[in-house]
C-alpha positions as CSV (number, residue, x, y, z in Angstrom):
1,M,85.5,-32.3,50.9
2,S,82.7,-30.6,51.4
3,L,81.3,-28.4,48.4
4,R,78.5,-27.3,50.6
5,N,78.0,-23.5,50.0
6,T,81.2,-23.3,48.1
7,A,79.5,-22.1,44.6
8,A,76.7,-20.9,43.2
9,I,75.0,-20.8,40.0
10,V,74.2,-17.2,39.1
11,G,73.4,-18.0,35.2
12,I,71.4,-20.0,33.1
13,G,70.8,-20.5,28.9
14,E,69.2,-22.7,26.4
15,S,69.8,-22.3,22.9
16,D,67.1,-22.7,20.3
17,I,65.5,-26.5,20.7
18,G,64.2,-28.5,17.8
19,K,65.7,-29.7,14.9
20,L,67.8,-26.6,13.5
21,P,70.0,-27.7,10.3
22,H,70.9,-24.2,10.2
23,M,73.2,-24.3,13.3
24,T,76.3,-26.5,14.2
25,G,76.4,-28.4,17.7
26,L,79.3,-25.6,18.5
27,G,77.0,-23.0,17.3
28,L,74.2,-24.1,20.0
29,N,76.5,-24.2,22.4
30,A,77.7,-20.6,22.1
31,Q,73.9,-19.6,21.7
32,A,73.3,-21.3,25.3
33,A,76.5,-19.6,26.8
34,R,75.5,-16.2,25.4
35,R,72.0,-16.5,27.2
36,A,73.7,-17.6,30.1
37,L,76.5,-14.6,30.1
38,D,73.4,-12.4,29.6
39,D,71.5,-13.8,32.4
40,A,74.3,-13.1,35.0
41,G,74.6,-10.0,33.8
42,L,78.3,-11.0,32.7
43,E,80.9,-11.1,29.6
44,P,83.2,-13.5,28.4
45,G,86.0,-11.9,29.8
46,D,84.7,-12.7,33.6
47,I,85.2,-16.3,32.7
48,D,88.3,-17.7,34.0
49,G,86.9,-22.0,33.7
50,L,85.4,-23.8,31.2
51,L,83.8,-27.1,31.6
52,T,82.0,-29.2,28.7
53,A,81.0,-32.4,27.7
54,Y,81.3,-34.4,24.7
55,S,79.9,-34.6,21.4
56,M,78.8,-37.4,18.6
57,T,78.4,-34.7,15.8
58,E,81.5,-32.4,16.2
59,P,84.9,-34.1,14.8
60,Y,87.0,-33.1,18.2
61,F,89.3,-35.0,20.2
62,M,89.8,-31.8,22.5
63,L,86.4,-30.6,22.7
64,G,87.1,-28.3,26.0
65,T,89.9,-26.1,24.4
66,V,87.8,-26.0,21.1
67,M,84.7,-24.5,22.9
68,S,87.4,-22.2,24.4
69,E,88.7,-21.1,21.0
70,Y,85.2,-21.4,19.1
71,L,83.6,-18.8,22.2
72,G,86.6,-16.6,22.4
73,L,87.6,-17.3,26.0
74,R,91.2,-18.0,27.3
75,P,90.2,-20.0,30.6
76,S,93.1,-21.1,33.1
77,Y,90.8,-23.8,33.9
78,C,89.4,-26.3,31.4
79,A,88.3,-29.9,30.6
80,S,85.8,-32.0,28.7
81,L,84.1,-34.7,30.6
82,V,82.7,-37.7,29.4
83,A,80.1,-39.8,32.2
84,G,77.2,-39.9,29.4
85,G,74.2,-38.6,30.8
86,A,75.5,-37.8,34.3
87,T,78.0,-35.2,32.8
88,P,76.2,-32.3,33.4
89,A,75.8,-32.8,37.1
90,I,79.4,-33.9,37.5
91,M,80.7,-31.2,35.7
92,L,78.8,-28.9,38.3
93,A,81.0,-30.6,40.9
94,H,84.1,-30.0,39.3
95,A,83.0,-26.7,38.6
96,A,82.3,-25.8,42.5
97,A,85.6,-28.0,43.5
98,A,87.7,-25.7,40.8
99,I,86.2,-22.6,42.4
100,A,86.7,-23.9,46.3
101,S,90.3,-25.1,45.7
102,G,91.3,-21.6,43.7
103,Q,91.7,-22.9,40.5
104,A,89.2,-20.8,38.8
105,Q,86.3,-18.0,40.1
106,T,83.8,-17.8,37.5
107,V,83.2,-21.2,35.1
108,L,81.0,-21.5,32.2
109,V,79.5,-25.1,32.0
110,V,78.2,-25.9,28.6
111,T,77.2,-28.8,26.4
112,G,74.7,-29.9,23.5
113,E,75.0,-30.6,19.9
114,N,73.1,-30.8,16.8
115,R,72.1,-34.6,17.3
116,A,68.7,-34.1,15.4
117,S,70.1,-32.5,12.2
118,G,73.7,-33.4,12.8
119,Q,73.4,-37.4,12.2
120,T,71.0,-39.4,10.5
121,R,68.6,-41.7,12.4
122,D,71.0,-45.1,11.6
123,Q,74.1,-42.8,12.7
124,A,72.5,-42.0,15.9
125,V,71.7,-45.6,16.7
126,A,74.9,-47.0,15.8
127,S,77.0,-44.5,17.5
128,L,74.9,-44.7,20.6
129,A,74.7,-48.8,20.5
130,T,78.9,-48.6,20.1
131,A,79.3,-46.1,22.9
132,V,77.6,-48.3,25.7
133,G,77.5,-51.8,24.2
134,H,80.5,-54.1,25.6
135,P,83.0,-54.7,22.3
136,Y,83.2,-58.1,22.6
137,F,80.0,-59.3,24.2
138,E,77.3,-57.3,23.3
139,H,77.8,-54.8,20.6
140,P,78.5,-57.7,17.8
141,Y,75.0,-59.0,19.1
142,G,72.9,-55.9,18.2
143,P,71.3,-54.8,21.4
144,S,69.8,-51.3,21.4
145,I,70.1,-48.7,24.2
146,P,66.3,-49.1,23.8
147,G,66.3,-52.7,24.2
148,S,68.9,-52.2,27.0
149,Y,66.2,-50.5,29.1
150,A,63.3,-52.6,28.3
151,M,64.9,-55.1,29.7
152,I,65.1,-53.5,32.7
153,A,61.5,-52.1,32.5
154,R,60.3,-56.1,32.4
155,R,62.3,-57.2,35.1
156,Y,61.3,-54.3,37.5
157,M,57.7,-55.1,36.1
158,H,58.1,-58.4,37.2
159,E,59.6,-57.9,40.4
160,Y,57.3,-55.1,41.7
161,G,54.2,-54.9,39.6
162,T,54.7,-51.8,37.9
163,T,52.3,-51.8,35.0
164,R,52.5,-50.5,31.7
165,E,49.7,-47.7,32.3
166,Q,52.2,-46.6,35.0
167,L,55.4,-46.2,32.6
168,A,52.7,-44.4,30.2
169,Q,51.4,-42.0,32.7
170,V,55.3,-40.9,33.1
171,A,55.3,-39.6,29.5
172,V,52.0,-38.3,29.7
173,T,52.8,-36.0,32.4
174,T,55.9,-34.7,31.4
175,R,54.3,-33.6,28.2
176,R,51.6,-31.8,30.3
177,H,54.4,-30.1,31.7
178,A,56.5,-29.4,28.3
179,C,53.3,-27.7,27.2
180,L,53.8,-25.3,29.9
181,H,57.5,-24.4,28.8
182,P,57.9,-22.0,25.6
183,N,61.1,-23.5,24.6
184,S,60.3,-27.4,24.8
185,H,60.8,-29.6,21.6
186,M,57.2,-31.1,21.9
187,R,54.3,-29.3,23.0
188,S,51.1,-31.2,21.9
189,P,49.2,-33.1,25.1
190,I,49.2,-36.9,24.8
191,T,47.2,-39.7,26.3
192,I,47.8,-43.3,27.7
193,A,46.1,-44.7,25.1
194,D,48.4,-42.8,22.8
195,V,51.5,-43.9,24.4
196,L,50.3,-47.3,24.2
197,A,49.7,-47.3,20.8
198,A,52.6,-45.6,19.7
199,K,55.1,-47.1,17.5
200,P,56.7,-50.4,19.0
201,I,60.7,-50.1,20.2
202,A,61.4,-52.7,22.5
203,D,59.2,-54.2,24.1
204,P,57.5,-52.9,26.4
205,L,58.6,-49.4,25.5
206,T,57.3,-47.2,22.4
207,L,58.4,-44.7,20.8
208,L,56.6,-42.2,23.4
209,D,58.3,-44.1,26.2
210,C,62.0,-43.1,24.7
211,C,63.4,-39.5,24.8
212,L,63.6,-37.1,21.9
213,I,66.5,-36.7,19.8
214,S,67.0,-33.0,19.3
215,D,69.4,-30.1,18.5
216,A,70.2,-28.3,21.6
217,A,72.4,-27.0,24.0
218,G,72.2,-25.3,27.6
219,A,74.7,-24.0,30.1
220,L,75.2,-22.8,33.7
221,I,77.3,-20.1,35.2
222,V,78.9,-21.0,38.3
223,T,81.1,-18.6,40.6
224,R,82.7,-18.1,44.0
225,P,80.3,-16.9,46.9
226,Q,81.8,-13.6,46.9
227,L,80.8,-12.8,43.4
228,A,77.8,-14.2,43.3
229,T,76.0,-11.9,45.1
230,G,76.9,-9.3,42.6
231,C,75.3,-10.5,39.5
232,R,72.1,-9.6,38.0
233,R,70.3,-13.0,39.1
234,A,69.7,-14.0,42.9
235,P,72.6,-16.7,43.0
236,I,71.3,-20.6,43.9
237,W,73.4,-22.3,45.8
238,L,74.9,-25.7,45.6
239,L,74.1,-27.5,48.9
240,G,75.0,-30.9,48.2
241,V,76.3,-33.4,45.6
242,G,77.1,-37.3,45.2
243,E,78.4,-39.6,42.6
244,A,77.8,-43.3,42.3
245,H,79.3,-46.1,39.3
246,T,78.4,-49.5,39.3
247,H,79.5,-50.6,35.9
248,E,79.8,-49.8,32.6
249,H,78.1,-52.9,30.3
250,L,74.9,-54.2,31.5
251,L,75.9,-57.8,31.4
252,C,78.5,-56.8,34.4
253,A,75.5,-54.8,36.3
254,P,75.0,-56.4,39.6
255,S,71.4,-56.0,39.2
256,L,68.9,-55.2,36.7
257,T,66.1,-53.5,39.6
258,E,69.0,-51.9,41.9
259,F,71.6,-49.1,40.7
260,G,73.8,-46.6,42.1
261,V,71.0,-44.0,42.4
262,T,70.8,-45.1,46.2
263,R,74.4,-44.1,47.1
264,S,74.3,-40.7,44.9
265,G,71.2,-39.5,47.0
266,R,72.7,-40.6,50.1
267,S,75.9,-38.6,49.7
268,A,74.2,-35.8,48.3
269,F,71.5,-35.6,51.4
270,A,74.4,-36.1,53.6
271,M,76.5,-33.4,52.4
272,A,73.0,-30.8,52.4
273,G,72.1,-32.1,56.0
274,M,68.5,-32.7,54.5
275,Q,66.3,-36.2,53.9
276,P,63.8,-36.7,51.1
277,P,60.9,-34.9,52.8
278,D,62.6,-31.9,52.3
279,I,62.8,-31.3,48.6
280,D,60.1,-29.5,46.7
281,V,61.0,-30.3,43.2
282,A,63.0,-32.9,41.4
283,Q,64.1,-33.1,38.1
284,L,65.1,-36.7,37.4
285,Y,66.8,-38.3,34.3
286,D,64.0,-40.0,32.2
287,C,65.8,-41.3,29.2
288,F,62.9,-44.0,29.2
289,T,59.7,-44.0,31.3
290,I,61.0,-46.3,33.6
291,V,63.9,-44.4,34.8
292,P,62.3,-41.9,37.0
293,I,60.1,-44.2,38.6
294,I,63.0,-46.2,39.6
295,E,65.0,-43.1,40.7
296,L,61.9,-41.7,43.0
297,E,62.9,-44.9,44.6
298,E,66.3,-45.4,45.0
299,L,66.2,-41.5,46.3
300,G,64.1,-42.5,49.2
301,F,60.8,-40.4,48.0
302,V,58.8,-43.4,48.0
303,E,59.0,-47.3,48.8
304,R,60.6,-49.7,46.4
305,G,57.5,-50.9,44.1
306,A,55.5,-47.4,45.0
307,G,57.2,-45.6,42.0
308,G,54.8,-46.1,39.6
309,A,51.7,-45.8,41.6
310,F,53.3,-42.0,42.1
311,W,53.3,-41.1,38.9
312,Q,49.8,-42.6,38.3
313,D,48.0,-40.8,41.0
314,G,49.3,-37.5,40.0
315,C,51.7,-37.3,42.9
316,A,54.8,-36.4,40.2
317,A,52.6,-33.4,38.6
318,I,52.8,-29.6,39.0
319,G,50.8,-29.3,42.1
320,G,51.0,-32.3,43.3
321,R,53.4,-34.4,46.5
322,L,56.8,-33.7,44.7
323,P,56.4,-32.2,41.1
324,V,59.1,-33.5,38.9
325,N,60.5,-32.9,35.4
326,T,58.6,-29.4,35.4
327,H,60.2,-28.6,32.1
328,G,59.3,-31.7,30.2
329,G,62.2,-33.8,30.9
330,M,63.8,-35.8,28.0
331,L,60.8,-37.1,26.8
332,S,59.3,-33.8,26.1
333,H,61.5,-31.0,26.7
334,A,64.7,-31.7,24.9
335,H,67.7,-34.5,24.5
336,A,70.5,-33.7,23.1
337,G,73.5,-35.8,24.5
338,A,74.5,-34.4,27.7
339,A,72.0,-31.5,27.2
340,G,69.6,-33.8,28.5
341,G,70.6,-33.8,32.1
342,M,71.5,-30.1,32.0
343,F,68.2,-29.1,31.3
344,G,67.2,-30.6,34.8
345,L,69.8,-28.1,36.3
346,I,68.5,-25.6,34.4
347,E,65.2,-26.1,35.5
348,A,66.1,-26.6,39.0
349,V,67.3,-23.1,39.1
350,A,64.6,-21.3,37.3
351,Q,62.1,-23.5,39.7
352,L,64.1,-22.0,42.8
353,R,64.1,-18.5,41.3
354,G,60.4,-18.1,41.0
355,G,58.2,-16.6,38.4
356,L,57.1,-19.3,36.2
357,G,53.5,-18.8,35.8
358,L,51.5,-22.1,35.6
359,R,54.9,-23.8,35.5
360,Q,56.0,-22.9,39.2
361,V,56.2,-24.8,41.5
362,E,54.4,-22.7,44.7
363,G,57.3,-22.2,47.5
364,A,59.9,-24.2,45.7
365,A,63.4,-23.6,47.9
366,L,65.1,-26.7,47.5
367,A,65.4,-28.7,44.7
368,L,67.0,-32.5,43.8
369,V,68.3,-33.1,40.3
370,H,69.7,-36.8,39.3
371,N,71.6,-37.3,36.0
372,E,72.2,-40.9,35.2
373,G,74.7,-42.1,32.2
374,G,75.2,-45.3,30.1
375,V,72.7,-47.8,30.9
376,M,72.0,-47.0,34.8
377,S,75.7,-47.1,35.1
378,S,77.1,-43.7,36.1
379,H,75.0,-41.4,38.6
380,C,75.1,-38.2,40.2
381,T,72.8,-36.4,42.3
382,V,72.9,-32.4,43.0
383,I,70.7,-30.9,45.5
384,L,70.3,-26.7,45.3
385,G,68.8,-24.4,47.1
386,R,67.7,-20.6,47.1
387,E,69.7,-19.8,50.2
388,P,73.0,-21.1,51.7
389,R,72.3,-23.7,54.3
């Protein structure tokens, strides 16, 4: 079933972002949800569907119904989904499918957690390693998530000539964008020299090549076309979506340089009836600096091996050929569980609405968002438009 034009995003909301020990994970979600409702001009009673993700800081198995209880909702459609960092984009697709099938009319999609203050550093590292490492063949030997992505980076550099400085440029560019966003976790400029000299994490990655750990949450309000035009803000339309899942554990990955991005992107472009040159702005998952380089290439924006030069030449900067991660991405805006990918969706909506000042991509009418989960395991690509097509 095509989901093109079946649903629109009418509200977006971000919680406060940073290290916020006075707020719980549920509290952050509630704050983001309230702001999204206010943005749409809706009340909690207008919501009949709820989708949320997962939490490593809240002790709840049925997080969806817990969230409904906490927010005072009584939805007829409710679920919590787990696909790692790909979850927000997949939740958007599920919300649209529920609306198209008549299961719900207006769905709140919300996710986030207090990952910076709700866990110690050691707890965060341990929980993430357990979540993605194979319980018999990886986790007992101690690989970390940064270590796994570092292997991908090294192999990619070997095969395609991507340089260390090109990886660093990803961090520098996204930090420059984050400095223009009033809610970003990090807002101090950095240089390539800063990235190269930062604390080593897993060769070739340093601390500034790695995403943040934040307390943060984000929310979307998704509704059917007949209701969308009556909301406070102009609707942003879902035009295309595609998924691809190639493996769960890195030892089972078919390749260290080719992943499911191409398949998910191809499906999204086909549903939207578009090609990569049609896109005005992209929000790409950037848990580590190598990832948006690979995504640019697999999505067809540049040839294989040319992604690093795309960043290095300024093509991904605001004002460049295809601005990428105009909010700062997970490297500089925020990352809190599945909320990292959610902020890419929120930024895409904001860009298509316009009026962002120095952060605005001039004439942005079509946006692509890519979310990725696990270690390049699960992928979901979304295409959004200012108008239905």
